[in-house]
C-alpha positions in Angstrom: 9.9 -16.4 -89.3 10.0 -20.3 -90.7 7.0 -22.5 -91.4 5.5 -24.8 -93.6 4.5 -23.6 -97.0 0.6 -23.0 -96.6 2.1 -20.9 -93.3 3.7 -18.7 -96.0 0.5 -18.5 -98.1 -2.4 -17.7 -94.8 0.6 -15.0 -94.4 1.3 -13.6 -97.4 -2.6 -13.5 -98.2 -3.6 -12.1 -95.2 -0.7 -9.3 -95.5 -1.9 -8.6 -99.1 -6.2 -8.4 -98.0 -4.7 -5.6 -95.3 -2.2 -3.7 -96.4 -4.2 -2.8 -100.1 -7.7 -3.7 -98.8 -8.9 -6.3 -100.8 -11.6 -8.2 -99.3 -12.1 -10.2 -102.6 -9.1 -11.4 -102.6 -8.2 -14.9 -103.9 -5.5 -17.5 -104.3 -5.8 -17.2 -107.5 -6.8 -13.7 -108.2 -4.4 -11.7 -110.5 -2.5 -8.9 -108.4 -0.6 -7.4 -111.2 -3.2 -7.6 -114.5 -6.0 -6.3 -112.0 -4.3 -3.9 -110.5 -4.2 -4.4 -106.9 -0.7 -4.4 -106.5 1.7 -1.0 -108.5 5.2 -1.0 -108.9 5.5 0.6 -106.1 3.2 -2.2 -104.1 6.1 -4.8 -105.6 8.9 -2.8 -104.1 6.8 -3.2 -100.3 6.0 -6.7 -101.1 9.6 -7.3 -101.8 10.6 -6.2 -98.5 8.5 -7.1 -96.8 9.3 -10.9 -98.0 12.7 -10.5 -97.9 13.0 -8.8 -94.5 10.2 -11.6 -93.2 11.5 -14.9 -94.2 14.9 -13.7 -94.8 15.5 -14.8 -97.9 17.3 -12.7 -100.7 15.2 -12.6 -104.2 17.6 -12.1 -107.0 16.6 -10.2 -110.5 15.6 -13.6 -112.0 12.9 -13.5 -109.2 11.8 -10.6 -109.5 9.8 -11.8 -112.5 6.4 -10.7 -113.1 4.7 -14.5 -112.5 6.7 -15.0 -109.7 3.7 -12.6 -107.6 1.1 -12.9 -109.8 -1.0 -14.6 -106.7 -0.7 -16.0 -103.1 0.1 -19.5 -104.8 2.9 -17.6 -106.6 4.2 -15.7 -103.9 4.9 -18.8 -102.2 5.9 -20.6 -104.0 8.9 -18.8 -104.9 9.5 -18.3 -100.6 9.5 -21.8 -100.6 11.9 -22.0 -103.2 14.6 -19.3 -102.0 14.1 -20.9 -98.4 15.1 -24.1 -99.5 18.2 -23.2 -101.9 
């Protein structure tokens, strides 16, 4: 699925909100430091992103900073699509 960064952000937002039952989620909510997503959750999220957006995340991409907020995740997807 390819779309704009805004669509991507909305899709990631919706996925995380529903998957992790985060009714108070905001685009700048801290996903790790709040405990909303744990290490198993990040593995599921990475798999979902790679499959849905047809991207490959390498070791350098797997920093907490790239997954701390919905905005950071959307930026990562955008960068990987443009590689």
